[in-house]
ZAMI-383099 format. One record per residue (C-alpha): residue number from 1; x negated, y negated, z negated. Coordinates in steps of 0.5 Angstrom, whole numbers. Example, Ala and Ser with C-alpha at 12.3 -4.5 7.8 and 13.67 -1.06 7.14 Angstrom:
// residues 2
  pos      x      y      z
    1    -25      9    -16
    2    -27      2    -14
END
This chain:
// residues 410
  pos      x      y      z
    1   -167   -116    -11
    2   -171   -116     -4
    3   -177   -113     -3
    4   -179   -121     -1
    5   -178   -123     -8
    6   -180   -117    -12
    7   -187   -118     -8
    8   -188   -125    -10
    9   -187   -122    -17
   10   -193   -118    -16
   11   -196   -123    -14
   12   -195   -128    -20
   13   -196   -122    -25
   14   -203   -120    -22
   15   -204   -129    -22
   16   -201   -130    -29
   17   -205   -125    -31
   18   -211   -126    -29
   19   -210   -134    -31
   20   -209   -131    -38
   21   -215   -127    -39
   22   -218   -133    -36
   23   -216   -137    -42
   24   -217   -133    -47
   25   -225   -131    -45
   26   -226   -139    -44
   27   -223   -140    -51
   28   -228   -135    -54
   29   -233   -137    -51
   30   -233   -144    -55
   31   -234   -141    -61
   32   -240   -136    -58
   33   -245   -142    -61
   34   -241   -142    -68
   35   -245   -142    -74
   36   -245   -135    -77
   37   -240   -135    -84
   38   -245   -135    -90
   39   -242   -128    -91
   40   -246   -127    -84
   41   -252   -130    -85
   42   -256   -124    -86
   43   -255   -120    -79
   44   -258   -125    -75
   45   -265   -129    -77
   46   -266   -134    -72
   47   -269   -131    -66
   48   -264   -125    -66
   49   -257   -130    -66
   50   -260   -134    -59
   51   -262   -127    -57
   52   -254   -126    -59
   53   -251   -132    -56
   54   -255   -131    -50
   55   -252   -124    -49
   56   -246   -126    -50
   57   -246   -131    -45
   58   -249   -128    -39
   59   -244   -123    -41
   60   -238   -127    -40
   61   -240   -131    -34
   62   -242   -125    -31
   63   -235   -122    -33
   64   -231   -130    -29
   65   -235   -126    -23
   66   -233   -119    -24
   67   -226   -120    -26
   68   -225   -125    -20
   69   -228   -121    -15
   70   -223   -115    -17
   71   -217   -120    -17
   72   -218   -123    -10
   73   -220   -116     -8
   74   -212   -114    -11
   75   -209   -120     -7
   76   -213   -119      0
   77   -210   -112      0
   78   -203   -114     -1
   79   -202   -120      2
   80   -206   -116      9
   81   -202   -110      8
   82   -208   -106      6
   83   -203   -100      3
   84   -199    -99      9
   85   -206    -98     12
   86   -208    -94      7
   87   -202    -90      7
   88   -202    -89     15
   89   -208    -86     14
   90   -206    -83     10
   91   -200    -80     14
   92   -204    -78     20
   93   -208    -72     16
   94   -203    -69     14
   95   -195    -68     14
   96   -194    -65      7
   97   -192    -71      1
   98   -197    -68     -4
   99   -203    -67      1
  100   -202    -74      3
  101   -202    -77     -4
  102   -208    -75     -6
  103   -211    -77      1
  104   -208    -85      0
  105   -211    -84     -7
  106   -217    -81     -6
  107   -218    -87     -1
  108   -217    -92     -6
  109   -221    -89    -13
  110   -226    -89     -9
  111   -226    -95     -4
  112   -225    -98    -10
  113   -230    -95    -13
  114   -235    -96     -8
  115   -234   -104     -8
  116   -235   -104    -16
  117   -240   -100    -16
  118   -245   -106    -15
  119   -243   -110    -21
  120   -243   -104    -25
  121   -250   -103    -23
  122   -251   -109    -24
  123   -250   -110    -31
  124   -253   -103    -33
  125   -260   -105    -30
  126   -260   -112    -31
  127   -256   -115    -36
  128   -257   -109    -40
  129   -264   -107    -39
  130   -266   -115    -40
  131   -263   -115    -47
  132   -266   -107    -49
  133   -260   -103    -48
  134   -261   -100    -42
  135   -265    -93    -42
  136   -260    -90    -36
  137   -265    -88    -31
  138   -262    -89    -24
  139   -262    -82    -21
  140   -257    -82    -27
  141   -253    -86    -26
  142   -251    -84    -18
  143   -250    -77    -22
  144   -245    -80    -27
  145   -242    -83    -22
  146   -242    -77    -18
  147   -239    -73    -23
  148   -233    -78    -25
  149   -231    -77    -19
  150   -230    -69    -19
  151   -227    -70    -26
  152   -222    -75    -22
  153   -221    -70    -17
  154   -219    -64    -21
  155   -217    -67    -27
  156   -213    -73    -24
  157   -211    -70    -17
  158   -209    -63    -20
  159   -204    -68    -25
  160   -202    -72    -20
  161   -199    -66    -14
  162   -195    -63    -20
  163   -192    -69    -21
  164   -190    -70    -15
  165   -188    -64    -14
  166   -183    -63    -20
  167   -181    -70    -16
  168   -179    -67    -10
  169   -176    -60    -14
  170   -171    -64    -19
  171   -171    -71    -17
  172   -171    -76    -22
  173   -171    -72    -27
  174   -178    -70    -26
  175   -180    -74    -31
  176   -179    -69    -37
  177   -183    -64    -33
  178   -188    -69    -33
  179   -188    -71    -40
  180   -189    -64    -41
  181   -195    -63    -37
  182   -199    -70    -40
  183   -197    -68    -46
  184   -199    -61    -46
  185   -207    -64    -43
  186   -207    -69    -48
  187   -207    -64    -53
  188   -212    -59    -50
  189   -216    -67    -49
  190   -215    -68    -56
  191   -217    -60    -58
  192   -222    -59    -53
  193   -226    -66    -50
  194   -232    -66    -54
  195   -233    -58    -53
  196   -232    -58    -45
  197   -233    -65    -43
  198   -237    -69    -46
  199   -244    -63    -45
  200   -242    -64    -38
  201   -246    -72    -38
  202   -249    -71    -45
  203   -253    -66    -49
  204   -250    -64    -56
  205   -254    -60    -61
  206   -252    -58    -69
  207   -254    -63    -74
  208   -260    -59    -77
  209   -260    -57    -84
  210   -264    -61    -89
  211   -262    -68    -94
  212   -258    -71    -89
  213   -253    -65    -88
  214   -253    -64    -95
  215   -251    -71    -97
  216   -245    -70    -91
  217   -243    -63    -94
  218   -243    -65   -101
  219   -239    -71    -99
  220   -233    -67    -95
  221   -233    -62   -101
  222   -231    -68   -107
  223   -226    -71   -101
  224   -223    -64   -100
  225   -226    -63    -93
  226   -227    -58    -89
  227   -233    -61    -86
  228   -237    -55    -81
  229   -238    -58    -75
  230   -244    -64    -74
  231   -246    -65    -67
  232   -252    -70    -66
  233   -250    -73    -58
  234   -256    -76    -53
  235   -253    -82    -53
  236   -260    -87    -53
  237   -261    -83    -46
  238   -256    -88    -43
  239   -257    -94    -48
  240   -260    -96    -56
  241   -252    -98    -58
  242   -249    -93    -63
  243   -243    -90    -64
  244   -239    -84    -68
  245   -232    -81    -67
  246   -229    -75    -69
  247   -224    -70    -65
  248   -221    -64    -65
  249   -215    -62    -71
  250   -216    -56    -74
  251   -222    -50    -73
  252   -224    -55    -67
  253   -224    -61    -72
  254   -231    -64    -72
  255   -235    -71    -72
  256   -240    -73    -67
  257   -246    -78    -68
  258   -250    -81    -63
  259   -257    -80    -64
  260   -258    -87    -64
  261   -253    -87    -71
  262   -258    -83    -74
  263   -264    -87    -73
  264   -262    -94    -74
  265   -258    -92    -80
  266   -260    -90    -87
  267   -257    -83    -88
  268   -252    -86    -94
  269   -250    -91    -89
  270   -249    -86    -84
  271   -244    -81    -90
  272   -240    -88    -91
  273   -240    -88    -83
  274   -237    -81    -83
  275   -233    -83    -90
  276   -229    -87    -86
  277   -228    -82    -81
  278   -225    -77    -86
  279   -222    -83    -87
  280   -218    -84    -80
  281   -217    -75    -80
  282   -214    -77    -87
  283   -209    -82    -87
  284   -206    -78    -80
  285   -208    -84    -76
  286   -211    -79    -71
  287   -204    -75    -70
  288   -200    -82    -70
  289   -204    -84    -64
  290   -203    -78    -62
  291   -196    -78    -62
  292   -195    -85    -60
  293   -199    -84    -54
  294   -194    -79    -53
  295   -188    -82    -55
  296   -190    -88    -50
  297   -192    -84    -44
  298   -185    -80    -45
  299   -181    -87    -45
  300   -186    -89    -39
  301   -185    -84    -35
  302   -177    -84    -36
  303   -176    -92    -34
  304   -181    -89    -28
  305   -176    -84    -26
  306   -171    -89    -25
  307   -173    -94    -21
  308   -178    -89    -16
  309   -173    -87    -11
  310   -170    -94     -9
  311   -174    -96     -3
  312   -175   -102     -5
  313   -182   -101     -9
  314   -186    -99     -3
  315   -183   -105      1
  316   -185   -110     -4
  317   -192   -108     -3
  318   -192   -108      5
  319   -191   -101      6
  320   -184    -99     11
  321   -184    -91     10
  322   -182    -90      2
  323   -185    -85     -3
  324   -188    -83     -9
  325   -194    -85     -8
  326   -193    -92     -7
  327   -187    -93    -11
  328   -192    -92    -17
  329   -196    -97    -15
  330   -192   -102    -14
  331   -188   -100    -22
  332   -195    -99    -24
  333   -196   -107    -23
  334   -190   -109    -24
  335   -190   -105    -31
  336   -195   -108    -33
  337   -193   -114    -38
  338   -189   -109    -42
  339   -195   -104    -42
  340   -199   -110    -45
  341   -194   -111    -50
  342   -194   -103    -52
  343   -202   -105    -52
  344   -202   -110    -57
  345   -197   -107    -62
  346   -202   -101    -62
  347   -207   -106    -63
  348   -204   -109    -69
  349   -204   -102    -72
  350   -210   -100    -70
  351   -213   -106    -73
  352   -209   -103    -80
  353   -211    -96    -79
  354   -218   -100    -79
  355   -217   -102    -86
  356   -214    -96    -89
  357   -221    -92    -87
  358   -225    -96    -89
  359   -221    -96    -96
  360   -222    -89    -95
  361   -229    -90    -96
  362   -230    -95   -101
  363   -225    -91   -106
  364   -229    -84   -104
  365   -236    -86   -104
  366   -239    -93   -103
  367   -237   -100   -100
  368   -243   -103   -100
  369   -248    -97    -95
  370   -241    -98    -90
  371   -242   -105    -91
  372   -250   -106    -88
  373   -249   -101    -83
  374   -243   -105    -80
  375   -248   -111    -81
  376   -253   -106    -77
  377   -249   -104    -71
  378   -247   -111    -70
  379   -254   -113    -70
  380   -256   -107    -66
  381   -250   -108    -61
  382   -251   -117    -61
  383   -244   -117    -62
  384   -240   -122    -62
  385   -239   -124    -70
  386   -235   -131    -69
  387   -229   -129    -64
  388   -223   -134    -62
  389   -216   -131    -66
  390   -214   -130    -59
  391   -219   -126    -57
  392   -219   -122    -62
  393   -211   -121    -63
  394   -211   -119    -54
  395   -216   -114    -54
  396   -219   -112    -61
  397   -217   -105    -63
  398   -222   -106    -70
  399   -222   -112    -74
  400   -227   -117    -74
  401   -234   -116    -78
  402   -232   -122    -83
  403   -225   -119    -85
  404   -228   -112    -86
  405   -234   -114    -91
  406   -229   -119    -94
  407   -223   -113    -94
  408   -229   -107    -97
  409   -231   -113   -103
  410   -224   -114   -106
END
């Protein structure tokens, strides 16, 4: 296969993926104005449902603009030899393969982020503001952006540098060392993300003593689940949308509740949400997802090792001097269809796990408080309650609200 043929395959992958996404998005948009099923008619009143429809339509139209800009930017960069241009700049600043690779990705990442920041700004301060969700200040927006760049530079840069170093020393066997590195990093992040990273962006406080904490502790005892670390995060400083999540293992396991969740739900509904999260832990879903992620990473790195040294990868995207970092870009695009398939499979598992966690909550606590909490959370986030099945299949990691309610009422 020639570099020219591979170039056209890359263009085709990007184009077909874009068209596929737009078709599915359009199918989904046709259902925005569907009548609500009987089980969901109490989620919205007429005024609220109209607001939900407007929100979905606004997000859909804006999504067309942002995704079109992104694909045009990517195709233009390929057609105009943008990667060659940036690679030349990086090489002019250093002869060290690790340093100029970091400079190359730094230029690409920061340049891309700068170009897309206006869209992010508009989404936050116009769309989310219009529908009453945004609580972020412009100062916080900028601070978050800078912190995000620093985190990417520190963690992303360090991991990339080590992987390239492994490659220069071990050649094709680099994937084993890279896999071990990423596996250790993934385990570390799963254990300590909430403890070390979240405080850089949000304030976390231990749930205060009182009736809610007593109810949570009482439930935890009934299912033999030790839960000492219950934290409240100040999600309200960025958005009115609510969430809760479980993280860590062993002595580091903790549940984090958004303050918006506590404000939006009744106490028994909060306990029901926690029962669902405990269900994920009890059913070993967190372990499954962690192991699956590490295994998929290993498979991807092994496949990468088979092709990364082939100069055709670099030449396919217009770069004459072969290198690891350029090959990585080309491989990432070519691997996208496989990555999407594995993503679909993981979503199937995820939706199955959500049913199992709901069943656990239903069997160890109550179903109606969980149903009520799901309805409230959907209402408060103006969720789409009538998505197209194809859109659900492609994008949803959770079953639809209607499917979850039907399962909970069995």
